[in-house]
KEZAGU-657331 format. One record per residue (C-alpha): x, y, z; residue number from 1. Coordinates in steps of 0.001 Angstrom, whole numbers, padded with zeros to 6 digits. Example, Ala and Ser with C-alpha at 12.3 -4.5 7.8 and 13.67 -1.06 7.14 Angstrom:
<sites>
((012300, -004500, 007800), 1) ((013670, -001060, 007140), 2) 
</sites>
This chain:
<sites>
((013991, -047536, -038505), 1) ((014794, -048755, -034924), 2) ((017550, -046949, -033106), 3) ((021029, -048439, -032225), 4) ((021889, -049433, -029105), 5) ((024512, -046862, -028175), 6) ((027338, -049355, -027820), 7) ((030256, -046651, -026145), 8) ((028490, -047469, -022709), 9) ((028538, -050599, -021178), 10) ((025561, -049465, -018551), 11) ((023652, -047447, -021635), 12) ((024280, -044183, -020280), 13) ((027015, -042296, -017628), 14) ((024346, -043480, -014736), 15) ((024462, -047148, -015783), 16) ((028571, -047002, -015806), 17) ((028628, -045156, -012592), 18) ((027021, -047975, -010816), 19) ((028547, -050679, -012844), 20) ((025931, -052564, -014641), 21) ((026461, -053559, -018091), 22) ((024131, -054870, -020796), 23) ((024363, -058333, -022024), 24) ((021568, -058488, -024128), 25) ((019726, -055717, -026190), 26) ((016975, -057050, -029178), 27) ((014146, -055996, -030241), 28) ((011793, -054971, -027310), 29) ((013891, -056916, -024965), 30) ((016964, -056170, -022716), 31) ((019047, -057597, -019875), 32) ((021606, -056008, -017936), 33) ((023898, -057593, -015211), 34) ((025725, -056274, -011848), 35) ((027982, -057759, -009959), 36) ((027202, -056851, -006120), 37) ((029805, -055373, -004281), 38) ((029727, -053249, -001158), 39) ((029670, -049919, -002996), 40) ((025700, -050713, -003511), 41) ((024628, -051463, 000036), 42) ((022654, -049473, 002035), 43) ((023541, -049332, 005803), 44) ((022225, -052867, 006512), 45) ((024553, -054324, 004507), 46) ((022197, -055761, 001478), 47) ((021902, -054252, -001754), 48) ((020121, -050553, -001911), 49) ((016545, -050570, -003473), 50) ((017772, -047460, -005297), 51) ((020473, -049781, -007233), 52) ((017632, -052408, -008237), 53) ((015456, -049419, -009280), 54) ((017867, -048083, -011353), 55) ((018504, -051354, -013388), 56) ((014906, -051390, -013813), 57) ((014538, -048092, -015077), 58) ((017398, -048468, -017479), 59) ((016508, -051991, -018530), 60) ((013074, -050366, -019723), 61) ((014293, -047163, -021439), 62) ((016504, -049904, -023011), 63) ((014052, -052215, -024171), 64) ((011645, -049682, -025322), 65) ((014734, -047478, -027071), 66) ((015104, -050576, -029336), 67) ((011246, -049715, -031050), 68) ((012074, -046165, -031782), 69) ((012382, -044745, -034394), 70) ((015292, -042075, -034931), 71) ((013493, -039032, -034197), 72) ((011925, -040420, -030997), 73) ((012715, -040066, -027651), 74) ((011200, -041943, -024082), 75) ((010902, -040587, -020747), 76) ((009961, -042334, -017535), 77) ((006432, -041563, -016568), 78) ((005792, -043530, -013403), 79) ((007321, -047084, -012367), 80) ((006263, -049614, -009586), 81) ((008386, -051783, -008010), 82) ((008396, -054816, -005516), 83) ((011212, -056138, -003560), 84) ((010909, -059302, -002507), 85) ((014082, -060802, -000769), 86) ((017511, -058603, 000106), 87) ((020265, -059385, -002014), 88) ((023938, -059322, -000003), 89) ((026127, -060767, -002531), 90) ((026916, -062589, -006333), 91) ((024742, -061156, -009455), 92) ((021831, -059458, -009888), 93) ((020275, -059352, -013496), 94) ((017358, -057696, -014962), 95) ((015292, -058654, -017741), 96) ((013137, -056263, -019077), 97) ((010356, -056668, -022225), 98) ((007950, -053883, -023741), 99) ((004397, -055138, -022837), 100) ((002873, -052717, -025041), 101) ((004260, -049887, -027423), 102) ((001545, -046965, -028796), 103) ((002429, -043914, -030493), 104) ((002745, -041925, -027587), 105) ((002870, -044623, -024283), 106) ((004886, -048057, -023846), 107) ((004257, -050143, -020923), 108) ((007391, -052427, -019953), 109) ((007744, -055471, -017139), 110) ((011430, -056082, -015211), 111) ((012185, -058868, -013198), 112) ((015541, -058793, -011478), 113) ((017029, -062282, -010316), 114) ((019706, -063146, -007644), 115) ((020850, -066740, -008966), 116) ((017628, -068312, -008812), 117) ((015693, -066099, -006707), 118) ((013441, -063739, -007968), 119) ((014221, -060356, -005570), 120) ((012158, -057267, -007245), 121) ((009652, -057265, -010005), 122) ((008563, -053663, -011736), 123) ((006317, -051951, -014232), 124) ((006505, -049506, -015910), 125) ((004896, -046799, -018244), 126) ((006862, -044456, -020594), 127) ((006013, -041418, -022597), 128) ((007176, -041919, -026329), 129) ((007765, -038254, -028231), 130) ((009683, -036733, -031041), 131) ((012015, -034770, -030449), 132) ((013016, -031680, -032504), 133) ((016420, -031295, -034122), 134) 
</sites>
């Protein structure tokens, strides 16, 4: 039986809440999170710090895979490759993530991050899936 989404946290976990993103969709093998940009997200060049977008992709991937895990399973990031295409200066960013493959011990995911109609980043990630001891 898949795990339920932890609804008590808008950003899926405390770090997501700290950055300020919020999940708007959580479906089987898919997640969407959004972030309203403000100056706290900027790097010294007054554009959104790449780490903010990376964090959205990483958390979006964890959430999408989480929807397919059994109650006794957890997942952890093995690696993520992200490509940044355009700077973000304002507005909202939307991160759509889907599970490409879920095996017994590995999950592969893809995130696209949009600012309006503009694709600003794309990420591919690999996650470890493992049983945890209670």
